[in-house]
PDBQT receptor file of N, H, CA, C and O in Angstrom, charges set to zero:
ATOM      1  N   MET A   1      43.136  76.808 111.998  1.00  0.00    +0.000 N 
ATOM      2  CA  MET A   1      44.262  77.478 112.614  1.00  0.00    +0.000 C 
ATOM      3  C   MET A   1      44.300  78.899 112.065  1.00  0.00    +0.000 C 
ATOM      4  O   MET A   1      43.998  79.145 110.897  1.00  0.00    +0.000 OA
ATOM      5  N   LEU A   2      44.670  79.803 112.918  1.00  0.00    +0.000 N 
ATOM      6  H   LEU A   2      44.916  79.603 113.867  1.00  0.00    +0.000 HD
ATOM      7  CA  LEU A   2      44.771  81.215 112.563  1.00  0.00    +0.000 C 
ATOM      8  C   LEU A   2      46.206  81.655 112.779  1.00  0.00    +0.000 C 
ATOM      9  O   LEU A   2      46.793  81.378 113.825  1.00  0.00    +0.000 OA
ATOM     10  N   LEU A   3      46.770  82.336 111.802  1.00  0.00    +0.000 N 
ATOM     11  H   LEU A   3      46.293  82.561 110.952  1.00  0.00    +0.000 HD
ATOM     12  CA  LEU A   3      48.145  82.803 111.894  1.00  0.00    +0.000 C 
ATOM     13  C   LEU A   3      48.153  84.318 111.742  1.00  0.00    +0.000 C 
ATOM     14  O   LEU A   3      47.668  84.852 110.744  1.00  0.00    +0.000 OA
ATOM     15  N   LEU A   4      48.708  85.008 112.738  1.00  0.00    +0.000 N 
ATOM     16  H   LEU A   4      49.102  84.574 113.548  1.00  0.00    +0.000 HD
ATOM     17  CA  LEU A   4      48.793  86.462 112.741  1.00  0.00    +0.000 C 
ATOM     18  C   LEU A   4      50.131  86.865 112.133  1.00  0.00    +0.000 C 
ATOM     19  O   LEU A   4      51.184  86.445 112.612  1.00  0.00    +0.000 OA
ATOM     20  N   LEU A   5      50.093  87.674 111.084  1.00  0.00    +0.000 N 
ATOM     21  H   LEU A   5      49.238  88.015 110.695  1.00  0.00    +0.000 HD
ATOM     22  CA  LEU A   5      51.305  88.015 110.335  1.00  0.00    +0.000 C 
ATOM     23  C   LEU A   5      51.420  89.512 110.093  1.00  0.00    +0.000 C 
ATOM     24  O   LEU A   5      50.419  90.222 109.994  1.00  0.00    +0.000 OA
ATOM     25  N   ASP A   6      52.664  89.979 109.999  1.00  0.00    +0.000 N 
ATOM     26  H   ASP A   6      53.478  89.403 110.079  1.00  0.00    +0.000 HD
ATOM     27  CA  ASP A   6      52.866  91.319 109.470  1.00  0.00    +0.000 C 
ATOM     28  C   ASP A   6      52.859  91.196 107.946  1.00  0.00    +0.000 C 
ATOM     29  O   ASP A   6      52.681  90.099 107.417  1.00  0.00    +0.000 OA
ATOM     30  N   GLN A   7      53.045  92.282 107.254  1.00  0.00    +0.000 N 
ATOM     31  H   GLN A   7      53.190  93.173 107.684  1.00  0.00    +0.000 HD
ATOM     32  CA  GLN A   7      52.939  92.230 105.807  1.00  0.00    +0.000 C 
ATOM     33  C   GLN A   7      54.313  92.215 105.130  1.00  0.00    +0.000 C 
ATOM     34  O   GLN A   7      54.526  92.869 104.109  1.00  0.00    +0.000 OA
ATOM     35  N   ALA A   8      55.232  91.459 105.720  1.00  0.00    +0.000 N 
ATOM     36  H   ALA A   8      55.059  90.928 106.550  1.00  0.00    +0.000 HD
ATOM     37  CA  ALA A   8      56.546  91.271 105.105  1.00  0.00    +0.000 C 
ATOM     38  C   ALA A   8      56.377  90.525 103.783  1.00  0.00    +0.000 C 
ATOM     39  O   ALA A   8      55.438  89.746 103.616  1.00  0.00    +0.000 OA
ATOM     40  N   THR A   9      57.281  90.765 102.861  1.00  0.00    +0.000 N 
ATOM     41  H   THR A   9      58.043  91.398 102.997  1.00  0.00    +0.000 HD
ATOM     42  CA  THR A   9      57.193  90.175 101.529  1.00  0.00    +0.000 C 
ATOM     43  C   THR A   9      57.100  88.656 101.568  1.00  0.00    +0.000 C 
ATOM     44  O   THR A   9      56.339  88.065 100.803  1.00  0.00    +0.000 OA
ATOM     45  N   CYS A  10      57.859  88.020 102.443  1.00  0.00    +0.000 N 
ATOM     46  H   CYS A  10      58.478  88.500 103.064  1.00  0.00    +0.000 HD
ATOM     47  CA  CYS A  10      57.825  86.553 102.510  1.00  0.00    +0.000 C 
ATOM     48  C   CYS A  10      56.466  86.029 102.970  1.00  0.00    +0.000 C 
ATOM     49  O   CYS A  10      56.126  84.878 102.697  1.00  0.00    +0.000 OA
ATOM     50  N   HIS A  11      55.687  86.859 103.664  1.00  0.00    +0.000 N 
ATOM     51  H   HIS A  11      55.964  87.794 103.886  1.00  0.00    +0.000 HD
ATOM     52  CA  HIS A  11      54.361  86.442 104.103  1.00  0.00    +0.000 C 
ATOM     53  C   HIS A  11      53.303  86.692 103.033  1.00  0.00    +0.000 C 
ATOM     54  O   HIS A  11      52.335  85.940 102.919  1.00  0.00    +0.000 OA
ATOM     55  N   THR A  12      53.490  87.735 102.264  1.00  0.00    +0.000 N 
ATOM     56  H   THR A  12      54.276  88.346 102.356  1.00  0.00    +0.000 HD
ATOM     57  CA  THR A  12      52.456  88.128 101.306  1.00  0.00    +0.000 C 
ATOM     58  C   THR A  12      52.627  87.499  99.927  1.00  0.00    +0.000 C 
ATOM     59  O   THR A  12      51.734  87.602  99.087  1.00  0.00    +0.000 OA
ATOM     60  N   VAL A  13      53.760  86.851  99.688  1.00  0.00    +0.000 N 
ATOM     61  H   VAL A  13      54.486  86.767 100.371  1.00  0.00    +0.000 HD
ATOM     62  CA  VAL A  13      53.987  86.233  98.381  1.00  0.00    +0.000 C 
ATOM     63  C   VAL A  13      52.908  85.176  98.126  1.00  0.00    +0.000 C 
ATOM     64  O   VAL A  13      52.492  84.476  99.049  1.00  0.00    +0.000 OA
ATOM     65  N   GLN A  14      52.470  85.067  96.910  1.00  0.00    +0.000 N 
ATOM     66  H   GLN A  14      52.807  85.635  96.160  1.00  0.00    +0.000 HD
ATOM     67  CA  GLN A  14      51.371  84.185  96.537  1.00  0.00    +0.000 C 
ATOM     68  C   GLN A  14      51.617  82.736  96.949  1.00  0.00    +0.000 C 
ATOM     69  O   GLN A  14      50.696  82.053  97.398  1.00  0.00    +0.000 OA
ATOM     70  N   ARG A  15      52.840  82.271  96.800  1.00  0.00    +0.000 N 
ATOM     71  H   ARG A  15      53.588  82.826  96.434  1.00  0.00    +0.000 HD
ATOM     72  CA  ARG A  15      53.161  80.876  97.134  1.00  0.00    +0.000 C 
ATOM     73  C   ARG A  15      52.882  80.575  98.606  1.00  0.00    +0.000 C 
ATOM     74  O   ARG A  15      52.365  79.506  98.932  1.00  0.00    +0.000 OA
ATOM     75  N   SER A  16      53.219  81.505  99.494  1.00  0.00    +0.000 N 
ATOM     76  H   SER A  16      53.639  82.373  99.230  1.00  0.00    +0.000 HD
ATOM     77  CA  SER A  16      52.961  81.321 100.923  1.00  0.00    +0.000 C 
ATOM     78  C   SER A  16      51.465  81.299 101.204  1.00  0.00    +0.000 C 
ATOM     79  O   SER A  16      50.995  80.509 102.023  1.00  0.00    +0.000 OA
ATOM     80  N   GLN A  17      50.729  82.148 100.537  1.00  0.00    +0.000 N 
ATOM     81  H   GLN A  17      51.111  82.790  99.872  1.00  0.00    +0.000 HD
ATOM     82  CA  GLN A  17      49.290  82.204 100.754  1.00  0.00    +0.000 C 
ATOM     83  C   GLN A  17      48.597  80.941 100.232  1.00  0.00    +0.000 C 
ATOM     84  O   GLN A  17      47.654  80.446 100.849  1.00  0.00    +0.000 OA
ATOM     85  N   VAL A  18      49.064  80.429  99.103  1.00  0.00    +0.000 N 
ATOM     86  H   VAL A  18      49.830  80.832  98.602  1.00  0.00    +0.000 HD
ATOM     87  CA  VAL A  18      48.507  79.188  98.553  1.00  0.00    +0.000 C 
ATOM     88  C   VAL A  18      48.776  78.023  99.505  1.00  0.00    +0.000 C 
ATOM     89  O   VAL A  18      47.886  77.216  99.772  1.00  0.00    +0.000 OA
ATOM     90  N   LEU A  19      50.001  77.938 100.011  1.00  0.00    +0.000 N 
ATOM     91  H   LEU A  19      50.724  78.594  99.794  1.00  0.00    +0.000 HD
ATOM     92  CA  LEU A  19      50.347  76.864 100.943  1.00  0.00    +0.000 C 
ATOM     93  C   LEU A  19      49.497  76.946 102.210  1.00  0.00    +0.000 C 
ATOM     94  O   LEU A  19      49.019  75.926 102.705  1.00  0.00    +0.000 OA
ATOM     95  N   ALA A  20      49.312  78.151 102.732  1.00  0.00    +0.000 N 
ATOM     96  H   ALA A  20      49.701  78.980 102.330  1.00  0.00    +0.000 HD
ATOM     97  CA  ALA A  20      48.472  78.315 103.925  1.00  0.00    +0.000 C 
ATOM     98  C   ALA A  20      47.054  77.827 103.646  1.00  0.00    +0.000 C 
ATOM     99  O   ALA A  20      46.455  77.153 104.484  1.00  0.00    +0.000 OA
ATOM    100  N   ALA A  21      46.521  78.157 102.492  1.00  0.00    +0.000 N 
ATOM    101  H   ALA A  21      47.008  78.705 101.811  1.00  0.00    +0.000 HD
ATOM    102  CA  ALA A  21      45.167  77.711 102.135  1.00  0.00    +0.000 C 
ATOM    103  C   ALA A  21      45.108  76.185 102.033  1.00  0.00    +0.000 C 
ATOM    104  O   ALA A  21      44.139  75.573 102.480  1.00  0.00    +0.000 OA
ATOM    105  N   GLN A  22      46.129  75.574 101.453  1.00  0.00    +0.000 N 
ATOM    106  H   GLN A  22      46.917  76.072 101.090  1.00  0.00    +0.000 HD
ATOM    107  CA  GLN A  22      46.171  74.113 101.322  1.00  0.00    +0.000 C 
ATOM    108  C   GLN A  22      46.220  73.438 102.689  1.00  0.00    +0.000 C 
ATOM    109  O   GLN A  22      45.672  72.350 102.867  1.00  0.00    +0.000 OA
ATOM    110  N   LEU A  23      46.868  74.073 103.640  1.00  0.00    +0.000 N 
ATOM    111  H   LEU A  23      47.313  74.957 103.495  1.00  0.00    +0.000 HD
ATOM    112  CA  LEU A  23      47.003  73.524 104.992  1.00  0.00    +0.000 C 
ATOM    113  C   LEU A  23      45.862  73.963 105.916  1.00  0.00    +0.000 C 
ATOM    114  O   LEU A  23      45.882  73.687 107.116  1.00  0.00    +0.000 OA
ATOM    115  N   ASP A  24      44.881  74.641 105.347  1.00  0.00    +0.000 N 
ATOM    116  H   ASP A  24      44.865  74.866 104.373  1.00  0.00    +0.000 HD
ATOM    117  CA  ASP A  24      43.720  75.127 106.092  1.00  0.00    +0.000 C 
ATOM    118  C   ASP A  24      44.138  76.084 107.213  1.00  0.00    +0.000 C 
ATOM    119  O   ASP A  24      43.638  76.006 108.335  1.00  0.00    +0.000 OA
ATOM    120  N   ILE A  25      45.064  76.988 106.881  1.00  0.00    +0.000 N 
ATOM    121  H   ILE A  25      45.469  77.052 105.969  1.00  0.00    +0.000 HD
ATOM    122  CA  ILE A  25      45.521  78.001 107.824  1.00  0.00    +0.000 C 
ATOM    123  C   ILE A  25      44.952  79.343 107.362  1.00  0.00    +0.000 C 
ATOM    124  O   ILE A  25      45.168  79.769 106.227  1.00  0.00    +0.000 OA
ATOM    125  N   ARG A  26      44.231  79.990 108.253  1.00  0.00    +0.000 N 
ATOM    126  H   ARG A  26      44.055  79.644 109.175  1.00  0.00    +0.000 HD
ATOM    127  CA  ARG A  26      43.669  81.304 107.942  1.00  0.00    +0.000 C 
ATOM    128  C   ARG A  26      44.690  82.373 108.318  1.00  0.00    +0.000 C 
ATOM    129  O   ARG A  26      45.240  82.349 109.419  1.00  0.00    +0.000 OA
ATOM    130  N   LEU A  27      44.941  83.301 107.414  1.00  0.00    +0.000 N 
ATOM    131  H   LEU A  27      44.495  83.321 106.519  1.00  0.00    +0.000 HD
ATOM    132  CA  LEU A  27      45.926  84.358 107.646  1.00  0.00    +0.000 C 
ATOM    133  C   LEU A  27      45.216  85.633 108.091  1.00  0.00    +0.000 C 
ATOM    134  O   LEU A  27      44.259  86.077 107.457  1.00  0.00    +0.000 OA
ATOM    135  N   LEU A  28      45.691  86.207 109.171  1.00  0.00    +0.000 N 
ATOM    136  H   LEU A  28      46.469  85.846 109.685  1.00  0.00    +0.000 HD
ATOM    137  CA  LEU A  28      45.168  87.462 109.678  1.00  0.00    +0.000 C 
ATOM    138  C   LEU A  28      46.304  88.474 109.627  1.00  0.00    +0.000 C 
ATOM    139  O   LEU A  28      47.364  88.257 110.213  1.00  0.00    +0.000 OA
ATOM    140  N   TRP A  29      46.080  89.573 108.930  1.00  0.00    +0.000 N 
ATOM    141  H   TRP A  29      45.219  89.750 108.454  1.00  0.00    +0.000 HD
ATOM    142  CA  TRP A  29      47.145  90.545 108.657  1.00  0.00    +0.000 C 
ATOM    143  C   TRP A  29      47.124  91.693 109.652  1.00  0.00    +0.000 C 
ATOM    144  O   TRP A  29      46.077  92.280 109.924  1.00  0.00    +0.000 OA
ATOM    145  N   LEU A  30      48.294  92.004 110.189  1.00  0.00    +0.000 N 
ATOM    146  H   LEU A  30      49.145  91.527 109.968  1.00  0.00    +0.000 HD
ATOM    147  CA  LEU A  30      48.458  93.204 111.005  1.00  0.00    +0.000 C 
ATOM    148  C   LEU A  30      48.446  94.422 110.085  1.00  0.00    +0.000 C 
ATOM    149  O   LEU A  30      48.864  94.324 108.931  1.00  0.00    +0.000 OA
ATOM    150  N   PRO A  31      47.978  95.559 110.574  1.00  0.00    +0.000 N 
ATOM    151  CA  PRO A  31      48.021  96.768 109.753  1.00  0.00    +0.000 C 
ATOM    152  C   PRO A  31      49.472  97.165 109.457  1.00  0.00    +0.000 C 
ATOM    153  O   PRO A  31      50.373  96.909 110.257  1.00  0.00    +0.000 OA
ATOM    154  N   LYS A  32      49.679  97.787 108.308  1.00  0.00    +0.000 N 
ATOM    155  H   LYS A  32      48.947  97.995 107.659  1.00  0.00    +0.000 HD
ATOM    156  CA  LYS A  32      51.016  98.254 107.943  1.00  0.00    +0.000 C 
ATOM    157  C   LYS A  32      51.458  99.379 108.860  1.00  0.00    +0.000 C 
ATOM    158  O   LYS A  32      50.653 100.173 109.349  1.00  0.00    +0.000 OA
ATOM    159  N   ARG A  33      52.768  99.420 109.076  1.00  0.00    +0.000 N 
ATOM    160  H   ARG A  33      53.422  98.776 108.679  1.00  0.00    +0.000 HD
ATOM    161  CA  ARG A  33      53.399 100.484 109.852  1.00  0.00    +0.000 C 
ATOM    162  C   ARG A  33      52.853 100.616 111.278  1.00  0.00    +0.000 C 
ATOM    163  O   ARG A  33      52.659 101.722 111.783  1.00  0.00    +0.000 OA
ATOM    164  N   ARG A  34      52.611  99.461 111.916  1.00  0.00    +0.000 N 
ATOM    165  H   ARG A  34      52.770  98.563 111.505  1.00  0.00    +0.000 HD
ATOM    166  CA  ARG A  34      52.133  99.445 113.295  1.00  0.00    +0.000 C 
ATOM    167  C   ARG A  34      52.974  98.477 114.114  1.00  0.00    +0.000 C 
ATOM    168  O   ARG A  34      52.455  97.465 114.585  1.00  0.00    +0.000 OA
ATOM    169  N   PRO A  35      54.276  98.765 114.298  1.00  0.00    +0.000 N 
ATOM    170  CA  PRO A  35      55.153  97.829 115.009  1.00  0.00    +0.000 C 
ATOM    171  C   PRO A  35      54.715  97.563 116.450  1.00  0.00    +0.000 C 
ATOM    172  O   PRO A  35      55.050  96.522 117.014  1.00  0.00    +0.000 OA
ATOM    173  N   GLU A  36      53.978  98.485 117.044  1.00  0.00    +0.000 N 
ATOM    174  H   GLU A  36      53.705  99.331 116.586  1.00  0.00    +0.000 HD
ATOM    175  CA  GLU A  36      53.539  98.266 118.427  1.00  0.00    +0.000 C 
ATOM    176  C   GLU A  36      52.562  97.090 118.542  1.00  0.00    +0.000 C 
ATOM    177  O   GLU A  36      52.348  96.565 119.635  1.00  0.00    +0.000 OA
ATOM    178  N   LEU A  37      51.973  96.677 117.419  1.00  0.00    +0.000 N 
ATOM    179  H   LEU A  37      52.146  97.103 116.531  1.00  0.00    +0.000 HD
ATOM    180  CA  LEU A  37      51.061  95.536 117.428  1.00  0.00    +0.000 C 
ATOM    181  C   LEU A  37      51.770  94.212 117.163  1.00  0.00    +0.000 C 
ATOM    182  O   LEU A  37      51.185  93.145 117.349  1.00  0.00    +0.000 OA
ATOM    183  N   ASN A  38      53.014  94.278 116.734  1.00  0.00    +0.000 N 
ATOM    184  H   ASN A  38      53.488  95.145 116.583  1.00  0.00    +0.000 HD
ATOM    185  CA  ASN A  38      53.747  93.073 116.363  1.00  0.00    +0.000 C 
ATOM    186  C   ASN A  38      54.646  92.640 117.526  1.00  0.00    +0.000 C 
ATOM    187  O   ASN A  38      55.619  93.316 117.858  1.00  0.00    +0.000 OA
ATOM    188  N   ALA A  39      54.309  91.520 118.128  1.00  0.00    +0.000 N 
ATOM    189  H   ALA A  39      53.519  90.971 117.858  1.00  0.00    +0.000 HD
ATOM    190  CA  ALA A  39      55.062  91.031 119.290  1.00  0.00    +0.000 C 
ATOM    191  C   ALA A  39      56.532  90.780 118.955  1.00  0.00    +0.000 C 
ATOM    192  O   ALA A  39      57.402  91.010 119.796  1.00  0.00    +0.000 OA
ATOM    193  N   MET A  40      56.819  90.314 117.741  1.00  0.00    +0.000 N 
ATOM    194  H   MET A  40      56.113  90.128 117.058  1.00  0.00    +0.000 HD
ATOM    195  CA  MET A  40      58.208  90.031 117.374  1.00  0.00    +0.000 C 
ATOM    196  C   MET A  40      59.057  91.298 117.374  1.00  0.00    +0.000 C 
ATOM    197  O   MET A  40      60.245  91.231 117.688  1.00  0.00    +0.000 OA
ATOM    198  N   ASP A  41      58.492  92.430 117.037  1.00  0.00    +0.000 N 
ATOM    199  H   ASP A  41      57.526  92.484 116.782  1.00  0.00    +0.000 HD
ATOM    200  CA  ASP A  41      59.248  93.679 117.084  1.00  0.00    +0.000 C 
ATOM    201  C   ASP A  41      59.693  93.983 118.510  1.00  0.00    +0.000 C 
ATOM    202  O   ASP A  41      60.798  94.483 118.719  1.00  0.00    +0.000 OA
ATOM    203  N   HIS A  42      58.852  93.689 119.484  1.00  0.00    +0.000 N 
ATOM    204  H   HIS A  42      57.954  93.283 119.314  1.00  0.00    +0.000 HD
ATOM    205  CA  HIS A  42      59.204  93.908 120.890  1.00  0.00    +0.000 C 
ATOM    206  C   HIS A  42      60.305  92.937 121.327  1.00  0.00    +0.000 C 
ATOM    207  O   HIS A  42      61.231  93.324 122.039  1.00  0.00    +0.000 OA
ATOM    208  N   VAL A  43      60.201  91.692 120.902  1.00  0.00    +0.000 N 
ATOM    209  H   VAL A  43      59.448  91.378 120.324  1.00  0.00    +0.000 HD
ATOM    210  CA  VAL A  43      61.212  90.687 121.251  1.00  0.00    +0.000 C 
ATOM    211  C   VAL A  43      62.556  91.073 120.656  1.00  0.00    +0.000 C 
ATOM    212  O   VAL A  43      63.562  91.073 121.365  1.00  0.00    +0.000 OA
ATOM    213  N   TRP A  44      62.595  91.404 119.366  1.00  0.00    +0.000 N 
ATOM    214  H   TRP A  44      61.778  91.404 118.790  1.00  0.00    +0.000 HD
ATOM    215  CA  TRP A  44      63.855  91.765 118.720  1.00  0.00    +0.000 C 
ATOM    216  C   TRP A  44      64.457  93.012 119.331  1.00  0.00    +0.000 C 
ATOM    217  O   TRP A  44      65.676  93.098 119.482  1.00  0.00    +0.000 OA
ATOM    218  N   ARG A  45      63.626  93.983 119.685  1.00  0.00    +0.000 N 
ATOM    219  H   ARG A  45      62.636  93.914 119.561  1.00  0.00    +0.000 HD
ATOM    220  CA  ARG A  45      64.136  95.215 120.289  1.00  0.00    +0.000 C 
ATOM    221  C   ARG A  45      64.857  94.888 121.600  1.00  0.00    +0.000 C 
ATOM    222  O   ARG A  45      65.954  95.388 121.847  1.00  0.00    +0.000 OA
ATOM    223  N   GLU A  46      64.246  94.056 122.431  1.00  0.00    +0.000 N 
ATOM    224  H   GLU A  46      63.354  93.650 122.230  1.00  0.00    +0.000 HD
ATOM    225  CA  GLU A  46      64.866  93.676 123.700  1.00  0.00    +0.000 C 
ATOM    226  C   GLU A  46      66.153  92.880 123.483  1.00  0.00    +0.000 C 
ATOM    227  O   GLU A  46      67.157  93.123 124.153  1.00  0.00    +0.000 OA
ATOM    228  N   LEU A  47      66.121  91.940 122.557  1.00  0.00    +0.000 N 
ATOM    229  H   LEU A  47      65.306  91.743 122.013  1.00  0.00    +0.000 HD
ATOM    230  CA  LEU A  47      67.313  91.131 122.290  1.00  0.00    +0.000 C 
ATOM    231  C   LEU A  47      68.474  91.979 121.810  1.00  0.00    +0.000 C 
ATOM    232  O   LEU A  47      69.601  91.815 122.277  1.00  0.00    +0.000 OA
ATOM    233  N   THR A  48      68.206  92.882 120.882  1.00  0.00    +0.000 N 
ATOM    234  H   THR A  48      67.290  93.015 120.503  1.00  0.00    +0.000 HD
ATOM    235  CA  THR A  48      69.306  93.693 120.349  1.00  0.00    +0.000 C 
ATOM    236  C   THR A  48      69.858  94.660 121.387  1.00  0.00    +0.000 C 
ATOM    237  O   THR A  48      71.034  95.018 121.335  1.00  0.00    +0.000 OA
ATOM    238  N   LEU A  49      69.020  95.085 122.328  1.00  0.00    +0.000 N 
ATOM    239  H   LEU A  49      68.064  94.794 122.370  1.00  0.00    +0.000 HD
ATOM    240  CA  LEU A  49      69.523  95.956 123.390  1.00  0.00    +0.000 C 
ATOM    241  C   LEU A  49      70.523  95.241 124.278  1.00  0.00    +0.000 C 
ATOM    242  O   LEU A  49      71.492  95.847 124.735  1.00  0.00    +0.000 OA
ATOM    243  N   HIS A  50      70.299  93.956 124.527  1.00  0.00    +0.000 N 
ATOM    244  H   HIS A  50      69.513  93.464 124.156  1.00  0.00    +0.000 HD
ATOM    245  CA  HIS A  50      71.143  93.196 125.449  1.00  0.00    +0.000 C 
ATOM    246  C   HIS A  50      72.262  92.425 124.747  1.00  0.00    +0.000 C 
ATOM    247  O   HIS A  50      73.336  92.247 125.321  1.00  0.00    +0.000 OA
ATOM    248  N   ILE A  51      72.031  91.974 123.542  1.00  0.00    +0.000 N 
ATOM    249  H   ILE A  51      71.158  92.118 123.076  1.00  0.00    +0.000 HD
ATOM    250  CA  ILE A  51      73.005  91.120 122.875  1.00  0.00    +0.000 C 
ATOM    251  C   ILE A  51      73.952  91.914 121.994  1.00  0.00    +0.000 C 
ATOM    252  O   ILE A  51      75.167  91.726 122.054  1.00  0.00    +0.000 OA
ATOM    253  N   SER A  52      73.403  92.798 121.181  1.00  0.00    +0.000 N 
ATOM    254  H   SER A  52      72.416  92.951 121.133  1.00  0.00    +0.000 HD
ATOM    255  CA  SER A  52      74.271  93.470 120.211  1.00  0.00    +0.000 C 
ATOM    256  C   SER A  52      74.473  94.952 120.502  1.00  0.00    +0.000 C 
ATOM    257  O   SER A  52      74.935  95.691 119.632  1.00  0.00    +0.000 OA
ATOM    258  N   ALA A  53      74.142  95.392 121.689  1.00  0.00    +0.000 N 
ATOM    259  H   ALA A  53      73.767  94.792 122.396  1.00  0.00    +0.000 HD
ATOM    260  CA  ALA A  53      74.340  96.790 122.032  1.00  0.00    +0.000 C 
ATOM    261  C   ALA A  53      75.825  97.140 121.947  1.00  0.00    +0.000 C 
ATOM    262  O   ALA A  53      76.675  96.459 122.520  1.00  0.00    +0.000 OA
ATOM    263  N   ASN A  54      76.105  98.183 121.242  1.00  0.00    +0.000 N 
ATOM    264  H   ASN A  54      75.414  98.736 120.776  1.00  0.00    +0.000 HD
ATOM    265  CA  ASN A  54      77.480  98.682 121.048  1.00  0.00    +0.000 C 
ATOM    266  C   ASN A  54      78.403  97.704 120.309  1.00  0.00    +0.000 C 
ATOM    267  O   ASN A  54      79.625  97.828 120.395  1.00  0.00    +0.000 OA
ATOM    268  N   LEU A  55      77.846  96.762 119.605  1.00  0.00    +0.000 N 
ATOM    269  H   LEU A  55      76.854  96.661 119.536  1.00  0.00    +0.000 HD
ATOM    270  CA  LEU A  55      78.629  95.810 118.808  1.00  0.00    +0.000 C 
ATOM    271  C   LEU A  55      78.184  95.877 117.363  1.00  0.00    +0.000 C 
ATOM    272  O   LEU A  55      77.020  96.150 117.070  1.00  0.00    +0.000 OA
ATOM    273  N   GLN A  56      79.110  95.629 116.476  1.00  0.00    +0.000 N 
ATOM    274  H   GLN A  56      80.055  95.407 116.715  1.00  0.00    +0.000 HD
ATOM    275  CA  GLN A  56      78.752  95.584 115.061  1.00  0.00    +0.000 C 
ATOM    276  C   GLN A  56      78.608  94.153 114.625  1.00  0.00    +0.000 C 
ATOM    277  O   GLN A  56      78.308  93.890 113.460  1.00  0.00    +0.000 OA
TER     278      GLN A  56
Protein backbone atom coordinates (compact mmCIF):
# COMPACT_ATOMS: atom_id res chain seq x y z
CA MET A 1 0.00 0.00 0.00
CA LEU A 2 1.19 3.49 -0.80
CA LEU A 3 0.12 6.52 1.21
CA LEU A 4 0.60 10.04 -0.16
CA LEU A 5 1.22 12.54 2.65
CA ASP A 6 2.11 16.15 3.21
CA GLN A 7 4.85 16.82 5.72
CA ALA A 8 2.65 17.76 8.66
CA THR A 9 4.17 16.99 12.05
CA CYS A 10 1.68 14.21 12.79
CA HIS A 11 2.78 12.45 9.59
CA THR A 12 6.52 12.85 10.04
CA VAL A 13 6.73 11.85 13.71
CA GLN A 14 8.80 8.70 14.17
CA ARG A 15 5.96 6.75 15.79
CA SER A 16 3.75 7.19 12.70
CA GLN A 17 6.54 6.12 10.39
CA VAL A 18 7.31 3.03 12.49
CA LEU A 19 3.63 2.03 12.50
CA ALA A 20 3.42 2.47 8.73
CA ALA A 21 6.47 0.23 8.30
CA GLN A 22 4.94 -2.42 10.59
CA LEU A 23 1.75 -2.37 8.52
CA ASP A 24 3.74 -2.57 5.27
CA ILE A 25 2.58 0.89 4.16
CA ARG A 26 4.99 2.83 1.98
CA LEU A 27 4.96 6.59 2.60
CA LEU A 28 5.33 8.98 -0.31
CA TRP A 29 5.97 12.59 0.68
CA LEU A 30 4.64 15.65 -1.11
CA PRO A 31 7.16 18.46 -1.52
CA LYS A 32 7.04 21.17 1.15
CA ARG A 33 5.15 24.37 0.45
CA ARG A 34 3.26 22.98 -2.56
CA PRO A 35 -0.44 23.15 -1.56
CA GLU A 36 -1.51 22.86 -5.20
CA LEU A 37 -0.35 19.22 -5.09
CA ASN A 38 -2.33 18.38 -1.95
CA ALA A 39 -5.91 17.39 -2.74
CA MET A 40 -7.04 18.01 0.85
CA ASP A 41 -6.06 21.68 0.57
CA HIS A 42 -8.46 22.01 -2.37
CA VAL A 43 -11.26 20.24 -0.47
CA TRP A 44 -10.83 22.38 2.65
CA ARG A 45 -10.68 25.58 0.59
CA GLU A 46 -14.01 24.74 -1.06
CA LEU A 47 -15.64 23.70 2.22
CA THR A 48 -14.61 26.84 4.06
CA LEU A 49 -15.86 29.03 1.23
CA HIS A 50 -19.35 27.53 1.49
CA ILE A 51 -19.65 26.55 5.14
CA SER A 52 -17.76 29.11 7.16
CA ALA A 53 -17.69 32.09 4.83
CA ASN A 54 -18.28 35.26 6.84
CA LEU A 55 -18.66 33.25 10.07
CA GLN A 56 -16.35 32.97 13.01
